[in-house]
C-alpha positions, 0 to 999 in steps of 0.5 A, spaced: 845 731 422 849 735 417 848 734 410 853 736 405 850 737 398 854 734 393 849 734 387 853 740 383 859 735 383 858 728 384 850 729 382 852 731 375 859 728 373 856 721 371 850 724 367 850 724 359 846 730 359 851 736 361 848 742 364 849 749 362 854 753 367 847 757 368 844 751 371 850 749 375 850 756 378 842 755 380 843 748 382 848 751 388 843 757 389 837 752 390 841 748 395 843 754 399 836 756 399 834 750 402 838 750 408 845 747 405 851 750 409 856 746 405 856 745 398 860 741 393 860 745 387 865 742 382 871 738 381 878 740 379 880 734 375 882 734 368 876 736 363 878 729 359 876 725 365 870 729 367 868 733 361 861 734 365 865 739 370 870 742 365 867 749 367 869 749 374 872 755 374 866 759 371 862 756 376 866 758 382 866 765 379 859 766 378 856 762 384 853 768 389 857 767 396 852 766 402 855 768 409 856 761 413 856 757 407 862 753 405 863 752 398 868 745 396 871 742 390 874 736 389 882 735 388 886 729 386 893 732 385 897 738 385 894 742 379 887 741 381 889 744 388 892 750 385 886 751 381 881 750 387 885 755 391 885 760 385 878 759 384 877 761 391 874 754 394 873 754 402 874 747 403 877 741 398 876 734 398 881 729 397 880 722 395 884 715 396 881 709 394 881 703 399 883 698 394 889 698 389 886 695 383 880 701 383 885 706 385 890 704 379 884 705 375 881 712 378 888 715 380 893 711 376 897 709 383 897 704 388 893 706 395 899 707 399 902 712 393 895 715 394 895 716 401 902 720 400 899 724 395 893 726 399 898 728 405 902 733 401 895 736 399 892 736 406 899 740 408 898 745 402 891 746 403 892 747 410 897 752 409 892 756 404 887 756 410 882 751 407 878 746 410 880 739 408 877 732 407 880 726 405 875 721 402 876 713 402 873 711 396 870 703 396 871 703 403 865 698 403 867 694 397 870 694 390 867 693 384 874 689 381 877 686 388 870 685 391 870 685 399 875 690 402 877 687 409 876 691 415 883 690 417 885 693 410 880 699 411 883 700 418 890 701 415 888 706 410 885 710 415 891 710 420 895 712 414 890 718 412 889 721 419 897 721 420 896 727 415 891 730 420 885 732 415 880 736 418 875 731 416 875 723 414 870 721 410 868 713 408 865 712 401 860 707 399 862 708 392 858 702 389 853 702 394 854 695 397 854 697 405 848 695 410 847 698 417 852 693 420 857 695 415 856 702 417 857 700 424 863 696 424 867 700 419 864 708 420 865 706 428 872 703 426 874 710 423 871 714 428 875 710 433 882 711 429 881 718 427 879 721 434 875 726 436 879 732 433 878 729 426 870 730 423 867 724 421 863 724 414 859 718 410 858 718 402 852 713 401 850 711 394 843 708 394 845 703 388 841 697 392 836 701 396 840 701 403 842 708 403 836 710 408 837 704 413 845 706 412 843 713 414 840 711 421 846 707 422 850 712 421 846 717 426 847 711 431 854 710 431 856 718 431 857 720 424 857 727 424 856 729 416 852 725 411 853 727 403 847 727 399 845 729 392 838 733 390 834 728 387 839 722 388 842 724 382 849 722 381 854 716 381 861 714 379 864 714 372 870 710 374 866 704 378 861 700 374 854 700 376 855 705 381 848 709 381 845 714 384 847 718 391 842 718 396 837 723 395 837 729 400 830 730 400 829 723 402 834 724 408 831 730 410 824 727 410 827 721 414 831 725 419 825 730 420 820 725 422 825 722 427 826 729 430 833 730 428 835 737 425 838 738 419 836 745 417 834 743 411 827 745 408 823 739 405 819 743 400 824 747 397 828 740 396 823 737 393 822 743 388 829 743 386 829 735 385 823 736 380 827 742 377 833 738 376 829 732 373 827 737 368 834 739 366 837 733 365 831 730 362 830 724 366 826 721 372 831 721 378 831 716 384 828 721 389 822 717 393 820 724 395 819 727 388 814 722 387 810 721 393 811 728 397 812 729 404 807 727 410 800 728 407 796 733 411 790 731 415 
């Protein structure tokens, strides 16, 4: 199972404490040192929308590139893509929200309009030689509309995959999914997208179901899971959408199951404690409290 580290972007965008550029660069370096081979470094959105990531270009410029690692940025529009390309990202993540109400609040457009925008961004990013992901936000539920029917999600997936991104991600933006949802919805997305488009899942642990959902994702054939060191993060545009699943918790889970992630657990735990110190708060990580499996 591949783990994509999102702490430098999704982990920081909702925090009241703003990390310095130096600390953000160190966070990326720590993730890579722990074995991450894909890292979402920052977001190229308007600084007024996400002031915590206003130094996106500076962070990208100062990150030391390591061979074999892909450095990603989130983009929402043409201007964001221009910035990401100029900053030298290796891949871009483009967002479409499955419900109209949330999409209007998040992107000031309907879901279908966002699908059209995403298609144009995928095309341009592909021409620039970048790996492209489209993430469907609120795939498992909306904070404003409630349930997002599977039929609705399937229609959004159909429209998104028409653009032929390299990867399709479903996001449990408000942390409501349970394992049966993962099997039904991720399974549907994998079937619709086909083998040429990679599968990815973005889990939030808002209701303590993310670890169970990760096991379900493995069973249904999801190839990549997003996770955040310390379990930091959340969505500033969705009420009560608290932390991502902790990278170290997933690394422990899969390690004990005999599933390779390529991640060093001790290094991740050390980084989770470091991030807690920088943010001045305790993060949701279970492994930062309990440690790994105790030695004899």
